[in-house]
DSSP file (Angstrom, degrees, kcal/mol; ACC not computed):
  #  RESIDUE AA STRUCTURE BP1 BP2  ACC     N-H-->O    O-->H-N    N-H-->O    O-->H-N    TCO  KAPPA ALPHA  PHI   PSI    X-CA   Y-CA   Z-CA
    1    1 A M              0   0    0      0, 0.0     2,-0.4     0, 0.0     0, 0.0   0.000 360.0 360.0 360.0 125.5  -22.2  -31.3   15.2
    2    2 A K        +     0   0    0      2,-0.0     2,-0.3     0, 0.0     0, 0.0  -0.774 360.0 175.2-100.3 141.9  -20.9  -32.6   18.5
    3    3 A V        -     0   0    0     -2,-0.4     2,-0.3    10,-0.0    10,-0.1  -0.933  19.6-134.0-134.9 161.8  -17.3  -33.4   19.3
    4    4 A S        -     0   0    0     -2,-0.3     2,-0.5     8,-0.1     8,-0.5  -0.837  15.7-121.4-116.0 154.5  -15.7  -34.5   22.6
    5    5 A I        -     0   0    0     -2,-0.3     6,-0.2     6,-0.1     2,-0.0  -0.822  32.8-139.1 -90.8 129.6  -12.6  -33.3   24.4
    6    6 A D    >   -     0   0    0      4,-2.9     3,-2.2    -2,-0.5    -1,-0.0  -0.203  33.3 -87.5 -82.7-179.5  -10.0  -36.1   24.8
    7    7 A E  T 3  S+     0   0    0      1,-0.3    -1,-0.1     2,-0.1    -2,-0.0   0.690 128.7  53.0 -63.8 -18.6   -8.0  -36.8   27.9
    8    8 A K  T 3  S-     0   0    0      2,-0.1    -1,-0.3     0, 0.0    -2,-0.0   0.336 121.9-104.3 -96.6   6.2   -5.2  -34.4   26.6
    9    9 A G  S <  S+     0   0    0     -3,-2.2     2,-0.3     1,-0.3    -2,-0.1   0.642  76.6 136.5  83.8  15.7   -7.7  -31.6   26.1
   10   10 A R        -     0   0    0      2,-0.0    -4,-2.9     0, 0.0     2,-0.3  -0.642  38.6-157.9 -97.2 151.9   -7.8  -31.9   22.3
   11   11 A I        -     0   0    0     -2,-0.3     2,-0.6    -6,-0.2    -6,-0.1  -0.934  16.8-129.7-120.5 152.3  -10.8  -31.8   20.0
   12   12 A T        -     0   0    0     -8,-0.5     2,-0.7    -2,-0.3    -8,-0.1  -0.895  12.8-145.9-102.2 126.1  -10.9  -33.3   16.6
   13   13 A I        -     0   0    0     -2,-0.6     5,-0.1   -10,-0.1   -10,-0.0  -0.824  29.8-120.0 -89.8 117.4  -12.2  -31.0   13.8
   14   14 A L    >>  -     0   0    0     -2,-0.7     4,-2.3     1,-0.1     3,-0.6  -0.176  17.1-114.2 -61.7 149.3  -14.1  -33.3   11.4
   15   15 A R  H 3> S+     0   0    0      1,-0.3     4,-2.7     2,-0.2     5,-0.2   0.863 114.9  57.6 -51.4 -43.9  -12.9  -33.5    7.8
   16   16 A E  H 3> S+     0   0    0      1,-0.2     4,-1.7     2,-0.2    -1,-0.3   0.907 110.5  43.0 -56.2 -44.6  -16.1  -31.8    6.5
   17   17 A L  H <> S+     0   0    0     -3,-0.6     4,-2.1     2,-0.2    -1,-0.2   0.877 111.5  54.2 -71.2 -38.0  -15.5  -28.7    8.7
   18   18 A R  H  X>S+     0   0    0     -4,-2.3     5,-2.7     1,-0.2     4,-1.1   0.897 108.1  50.9 -62.2 -39.4  -11.7  -28.6    7.8
   19   19 A K  H  <5S+     0   0    0     -4,-2.7     3,-0.5     2,-0.2    -1,-0.2   0.925 109.8  49.1 -63.5 -44.1  -12.6  -28.6    4.1
   20   20 A K  H  <5S+     0   0    0     -4,-1.7    -1,-0.2     1,-0.2    -2,-0.2   0.860 114.5  45.8 -62.8 -35.2  -15.1  -25.7    4.6
   21   21 A L  H  <5S-     0   0    0     -4,-2.1    -1,-0.2    -5,-0.1    -2,-0.2   0.636 109.4-126.0 -80.8 -15.3  -12.4  -23.8    6.6
   22   22 A G  T  <5 +     0   0    0     -4,-1.1     2,-0.4    -3,-0.5    -3,-0.2   0.812  58.4 150.7  73.0  30.3   -9.8  -24.7    3.9
   23   23 A S      < +     0   0    0     -5,-2.7     2,-0.3    -6,-0.2    -1,-0.2  -0.766  20.7 171.9-102.6 141.5   -7.5  -26.1    6.6
   24   24 A T    >   -     0   0    0     -2,-0.4     3,-2.1    -3,-0.1    -5,-0.0  -0.773  51.7 -53.0-130.1 178.1   -5.0  -28.9    6.3
   25   25 A T  T 3  S+     0   0    0      1,-0.3     3,-0.1    -2,-0.3    -1,-0.1  -0.294 126.0  18.7 -55.3 131.7   -2.3  -30.3    8.6
   26   26 A G  T 3  S+     0   0    0      1,-0.3    -1,-0.3    -3,-0.0     2,-0.2   0.282  86.2 137.0  91.5 -10.7   -0.1  -27.5    9.9
   27   27 A V    <   -     0   0    0     -3,-2.1    -1,-0.3     1,-0.1     2,-0.3  -0.514  55.1-122.6 -70.5 134.1   -2.5  -24.6    9.1
   28   28 A E        -     0   0    0     -2,-0.2    15,-2.5    15,-0.2     2,-0.4  -0.569  27.9-166.4 -80.7 141.1   -2.6  -22.1   12.0
   29   29 A L  E     -A   42   0A   0     -2,-0.3     2,-0.5    13,-0.2    13,-0.2  -0.955  15.2-137.2-125.2 145.0   -6.0  -21.4   13.6
   30   30 A N  E     -A   41   0A   0     11,-3.6    11,-2.6    -2,-0.4     2,-0.4  -0.880  19.7-161.9 -97.9 132.6   -7.0  -18.6   16.0
   31   31 A L  E     +A   40   0A   0     -2,-0.5     2,-0.3     9,-0.2     9,-0.2  -0.945  15.6 165.5-114.0 136.2   -9.2  -19.7   18.9
   32   32 A S  E     -A   39   0A   0      7,-2.1     7,-3.6    -2,-0.4     2,-0.5  -0.981  26.9-136.3-144.4 157.4  -11.3  -17.2   20.9
   33   33 A I  E     -A   38   0A   0     -2,-0.3     2,-0.5     5,-0.2     5,-0.2  -0.966  15.1-177.0-118.6 127.6  -14.1  -17.5   23.3
   34   34 A I  E >   -A   37   0A   0      3,-2.2     3,-2.1    -2,-0.5     2,-0.3  -0.974  70.0 -49.1-124.1 114.2  -17.2  -15.2   23.2
   35   35 A K  T 3  S-     0   0    0     -2,-0.5     0, 0.0     1,-0.3     0, 0.0  -0.459 125.1 -22.6  54.6-116.4  -19.6  -15.9   26.0
   36   36 A D  T 3  S+     0   0    0     -2,-0.3     2,-0.4    -3,-0.1    -1,-0.3   0.034 117.0 102.9-110.9  28.5  -19.9  -19.7   25.8
   37   37 A F  E <   -A   34   0A   0     -3,-2.1    -3,-2.2     2,-0.0     2,-0.6  -0.913  60.6-145.9-111.1 135.4  -18.9  -20.0   22.2
   38   38 A L  E     -A   33   0A   0     -2,-0.4     2,-0.5    -5,-0.2    -5,-0.2  -0.900  19.1-158.4 -95.6 119.7  -15.6  -21.3   20.9
   39   39 A I  E     -A   32   0A   0     -7,-3.6    -7,-2.1    -2,-0.6     2,-0.5  -0.874   6.0-166.9-103.2 127.5  -14.7  -19.4   17.7
   40   40 A I  E     +A   31   0A   0     -2,-0.5     2,-0.4    -9,-0.2    -9,-0.2  -0.967  10.4 175.7-117.0 123.7  -12.2  -21.0   15.3
   41   41 A K  E     -A   30   0A   0    -11,-2.6   -11,-3.6    -2,-0.5     2,-0.3  -0.981  31.3-118.8-129.1 140.1  -10.7  -18.9   12.5
   42   42 A K  E     -A   29   0A   0     -2,-0.4     2,-0.5   -13,-0.2   -13,-0.2  -0.568  31.0-121.3 -72.2 135.4   -8.1  -19.8   10.0
   43   43 A V        -     0   0    0    -15,-2.5     2,-0.3    -2,-0.3   -15,-0.2  -0.689  30.5-131.8 -77.3 125.6   -5.0  -17.5   10.2
   44   44 A L        -     0   0    0     -2,-0.5     2,-0.1     1,-0.1    -1,-0.0  -0.586  11.0-130.4 -81.6 139.0   -4.6  -15.8    6.8
   45   45 A S     >  -     0   0    0     -2,-0.3     4,-2.7     1,-0.1     5,-0.2  -0.368  32.8-103.0 -73.8 166.2   -1.3  -15.7    5.1
   46   46 A A  H  > S+     0   0    0      1,-0.2     4,-2.5     2,-0.2     5,-0.2   0.892 124.7  50.8 -58.4 -39.6   -0.1  -12.4    3.8
   47   47 A K  H  > S+     0   0    0      2,-0.2     4,-2.3     1,-0.2    -1,-0.2   0.917 111.1  46.7 -65.6 -44.0   -1.0  -13.5    0.3
   48   48 A E  H  > S+     0   0    0      2,-0.2     4,-2.5     1,-0.2    -2,-0.2   0.901 113.1  50.2 -64.4 -40.1   -4.5  -14.5    1.3
   49   49 A F  H  X S+     0   0    0     -4,-2.7     4,-2.7     2,-0.2    -2,-0.2   0.913 110.3  49.5 -63.7 -43.2   -5.0  -11.3    3.3
   50   50 A E  H  X S+     0   0    0     -4,-2.5     4,-2.4    -5,-0.2    -2,-0.2   0.918 111.7  48.6 -62.8 -43.3   -3.9   -9.2    0.3
   51   51 A K  H  X S+     0   0    0     -4,-2.3     4,-2.2     2,-0.2    -2,-0.2   0.927 112.8  48.0 -62.6 -44.8   -6.3  -11.1   -2.0
   52   52 A L  H  X S+     0   0    0     -4,-2.5     4,-2.2     1,-0.2    -2,-0.2   0.917 112.4  48.1 -62.1 -43.9   -9.1  -10.6    0.4
   53   53 A S  H  X S+     0   0    0     -4,-2.7     4,-2.7     1,-0.2    -1,-0.2   0.862 109.6  53.4 -67.6 -34.1   -8.4   -6.9    0.9
   54   54 A D  H  X S+     0   0    0     -4,-2.4     4,-2.6     2,-0.2    -1,-0.2   0.908 109.0  49.8 -63.3 -40.9   -8.2   -6.5   -2.9
   55   55 A N  H  X S+     0   0    0     -4,-2.2     4,-2.3     2,-0.2    -2,-0.2   0.907 112.2  47.0 -63.6 -41.9  -11.6   -8.1   -3.2
   56   56 A I  H  X S+     0   0    0     -4,-2.2     4,-2.7     2,-0.2     5,-0.2   0.927 112.4  50.1 -64.3 -44.7  -13.0   -5.7   -0.6
   57   57 A S  H  X S+     0   0    0     -4,-2.7     4,-2.4     1,-0.2    -2,-0.2   0.912 111.2  48.7 -60.4 -43.4  -11.4   -2.7   -2.3
   58   58 A E  H  X S+     0   0    0     -4,-2.6     4,-2.1     2,-0.2    -1,-0.2   0.905 111.4  50.1 -64.7 -41.3  -12.8   -3.7   -5.6
   59   59 A F  H  X S+     0   0    0     -4,-2.3     4,-2.2     1,-0.2    -2,-0.2   0.938 112.3  46.7 -61.0 -47.3  -16.3   -4.2   -4.1
   60   60 A L  H  X S+     0   0    0     -4,-2.7     4,-2.6     1,-0.2     6,-0.3   0.873 109.3  55.1 -64.5 -36.6  -16.1   -0.7   -2.4
   61   61 A K  H  X>S+     0   0    0     -4,-2.4     4,-1.7    -5,-0.2     5,-0.6   0.913 109.8  46.4 -61.5 -42.3  -14.9    0.8   -5.7
   62   62 A Q  H  <5S+     0   0    0     -4,-2.1    -2,-0.2     1,-0.2    -1,-0.2   0.885 114.8  47.3 -66.9 -38.4  -17.9   -0.5   -7.5
   63   63 A E  H  <5S+     0   0    0     -4,-2.2    -2,-0.2     1,-0.2    -1,-0.2   0.855 124.1  30.6 -71.7 -35.1  -20.3    0.6   -4.7
   64   64 A T  H  <5S-     0   0    0     -4,-2.6    -2,-0.2     2,-0.2    -1,-0.2   0.518  98.4-130.1-102.9  -7.0  -18.8    4.1   -4.5
   65   65 A N  T  <5S+     0   0    0     -4,-1.7    -3,-0.2    -5,-0.2    -4,-0.1   0.747  79.4  86.9  61.5  25.4  -17.7    4.5   -8.1
   66   66 A S  S   <S-     0   0    0     -5,-0.6    -2,-0.2    -6,-0.3    -1,-0.2  -0.988  84.0-101.4-149.9 147.0  -14.3    5.7   -7.0
   67   67 A P        -     0   0    0      0, 0.0     2,-0.4     0, 0.0    -9,-0.1  -0.330  28.8-154.1 -68.0 149.4  -11.1    3.8   -6.2
   68   68 A I        -     0   0    0    -11,-0.2    -7,-0.1    -2,-0.0    -8,-0.1  -0.993  17.4-125.1-124.8 125.8  -10.2    3.3   -2.5
   69   69 A K    >>  -     0   0    0     -2,-0.4     3,-1.0     1,-0.1     4,-0.6  -0.371  19.8-119.6 -70.7 148.6   -6.5    2.9   -1.5
   70   70 A F  H >> S+     0   0    0      1,-0.3     3,-1.5     2,-0.2     4,-0.5   0.884 112.2  58.4 -52.7 -44.6   -5.5   -0.2    0.5
   71   71 A E  H >4 S+     0   0    0      1,-0.3     3,-0.7     2,-0.2    -1,-0.3   0.797 100.0  57.7 -60.9 -29.7   -4.3    2.0    3.3
   72   72 A K  H <4 S+     0   0    0     -3,-1.0    -1,-0.3     1,-0.2    -2,-0.2   0.662  92.3  69.1 -76.8 -15.3   -7.7    3.6    3.7
   73   73 A L  H <<        0   0    0     -3,-1.5    -1,-0.2    -4,-0.6    -2,-0.2   0.778 360.0 360.0 -70.5 -24.7   -9.4    0.2    4.3
   74   74 A F    <<        0   0    0     -3,-0.7    -2,-0.2    -4,-0.5    -1,-0.2   0.336 360.0 360.0-125.2 360.0   -7.6   -0.1    7.6
């Protein structure tokens, strides 16, 4: 998918991509550059981060057959 940079240095993220990212107006995004790639990531809220870490913890518990505390994930 191609996009252009406008005269103010902005790019438009197409609706289809915003939906996949779960982004709406006002959502914060992290931008980073790796080599010649622009990486765009949605900034997770504390609640989203907690849910994601719970999912990871549950997955690891199933894989290892023992609980893993949240603090040990990081």
